C-alpha positions, 0 to 999 in steps of 0.5 A: 086389707084382710080377709075379716074385711070382707063381705058375709057370705063372699069368699075371695079367692085368688083367681088365675085370669088370662091376658087379653093382649100376651094370652098369659096367664096372670093372678087376681089377688084376694086384695085386688078382687078387694079393691076392684069390687069397691070401686065397681070395676070389672075385673082387669083384662091385662096382666100386670105387665100389658097394663103398664104398657098400654098406659105407656101408650096411652100417655104417649099418644096424649101427649102428641095430641098436645104437641100439635094442639100446642103448634096449632096455638102458637100458629094461630097467635102468629097468624092473628099478628099479621092480620 
């Protein structure tokens, strides 16, 4: 998306933000700002590297919960067989 597609009166420029996890500066580009604005999102708090690490941790925890749920479901089925 080029700058001619931005709303009149809004001047998006690349911004430097500080990651809340690692403390490193990262660039929030013009295109990213448009993406966030179009979806009514708040500016990112984490750099791309830390966002990816967070996604991996979150996915891992969700998978663990799914495994536990599956184990309990199998156990309930076994108990029903014996009742």
